[in-house]
C-alpha positions, 0 to 999 in steps of 0.5 A: 499499499502506498501512503498518499502523503508523507504526513498521512500516517501522522494525521491517521495517529492523531485522529486514532488517538482524538478518536479514543478521547471522544469515546472515553469522554463520551461515555463519561458524559453518559454515565454522568447523566448529561446526555440531555443537558443540551436539549438542541442541537447542535448548539447548546441553548441556542449557543455554540458554547453553552450558557455560563452567566446568570442572565444567560442562564435566565435567558435559556431557561426561558427559551427552553423551559422544558429543560432547566439548565445545568451548567456543570452537566452542559459544559460536558456535553457541549465540549464532547460535541466539540471534540467529535467536530474536530475528530469530523475535520481531521477525518475530512483532511485524510479523505483529501489527501487520500482522494488527491491523486484521484481523478475528481478525487478532491472535487467529489469529496467537497461536493458531498461535504458541500451537501451535507454542511448546509444540512445542519442550519436546514435542520435547525431552522426545522426543514428536517426533510430537506436536511435529511435529503442533502444528507443522504445525497452526501453520503451517496457520493461518498459510498460510490467514490469508496466502491469506485476506488481501491485501497491501495492509496488508503483513498477507499478506507478514508471516504468511508470513514468519512461516511461513518463520521457523518452518520456518527454526527446524525447519531448524535442528533437523534440521541438528544432529539429521540430522548436517548433512545437505546437502539441510538445510543447503543449504535453511537457507541459502536460507530465510535469505536468503529470510527477508532478502529478503522482508523488504527488500521490506517494508521498502522497499515500507512506507517512508513517504518512499521515493523510487521509482526512475523510468525509462522502461525499468522493466518490461523492467529488472524482467523483467531483475531477476527473471531475476537472481534466479532465477539468484543463487538457483540459484548460492546454492543450488549454493554451499550444496550445495559448502559442505555436500559439502565440495567447496570445495577439491575443485580444490585451489588452481588457478584457471582450471584444476581439479587441473591439467586443464581438465576432471578426472575427474567424477562429477556423478551421485554428486555431485548424489544429494539424499537418502542416508537419515538416520544418516550423519555428514555432518562432512567430508563423505562423497563422493569426489573426482570427485564433489566436483570436480563440484559444485565445477565446476558452481558455478564454471561456472554463475558465468559464466552469473550474472556474464554476466547481471548484468553485462548488466543492470548495463550497462542500468541504467547507460544508463537514466535515474534508475537509473545509480548503481545500475547502478554498485552492482550491477556493483562488487558483482558483481566483489567477488564474483567476486573473493572466489570466486576468492580462496578457491580460490587461498588455500584457503578462508580463514575471513574471505574465505569468510564474505565471500563469503556476505555478497556473495551477500546484498548481490547480493540486497539490491540485486536486491530493492531494484530489484524493490521500487522500479522505476517507470515514469513512469505509475506514480510 
């Protein structure tokens, strides 16, 4: 693969780091119950920043009587939005660099941006249909170019990243307008981690001096890593579903039992209804105890499958020449993640521990995606 610019890999690594910050800070916002602290989007009580002074707070409360200003929470939500917007600009920069040698490459990327950019003020002024049409049109341009271009110069992966970022912004809009709808919150989390994973892969593959991890077991290990990524993705989705339905403490502080029982009353059918319509305020959750318990137990039990597979993978890496250190890294990250998950239950979901648990999921993905990007058999090295 050919890097399209001598600074492309540096921008990819910087974007990867910022994506991690956006994910972890977003989890902090969500877990501190600040997800609806700005009732409008992308502004916060009509401001690019947030209300701070008394007269600003009074004016905001008059303009948005449905939600009183909480300055301590509003800044978190709006700072998160600004961080995400900065990440979007960096991904746009990657797409422009990657498309520079393609016929009409930069023009097509800018045409998509020119369609998507006015969709935001149109949405703010209440023209929702036109906003949606322009956004879809811009995304279609990017999709067509991604299908036309190869990834030899990172043009395909870069425009796909830009597509994901645009959809992430849409999910952020829906998170606010649909009042923390669980399916949207879960999708927003998965989209953020997908962005992070694609950036990590791009950064490794475009780094000129990267050292491939050469081992004779590369093909088998990559298959195990791919299965691990799939399992971790499902587990993250279950974690997002648990958090967005406020089911993290459904078993109280009991571990390994749940509310003093090995199998308390559960309602899986109600717990996994993905769509409940629009207009319901999901802040604080709407499910009863058995439904939340079913969600919590699903996340807890599936973690055993993830733990078993990743532990097996870590041991295989330890026994493979050239990648033993990555086996240790995966094993330590896995142990830390399990400890954080158990601590969340035992200590009643402390904010610092819960946020670290999300960072631990990102760390596991970093290790797995790194292995996918760098593992090579001797004949390819």
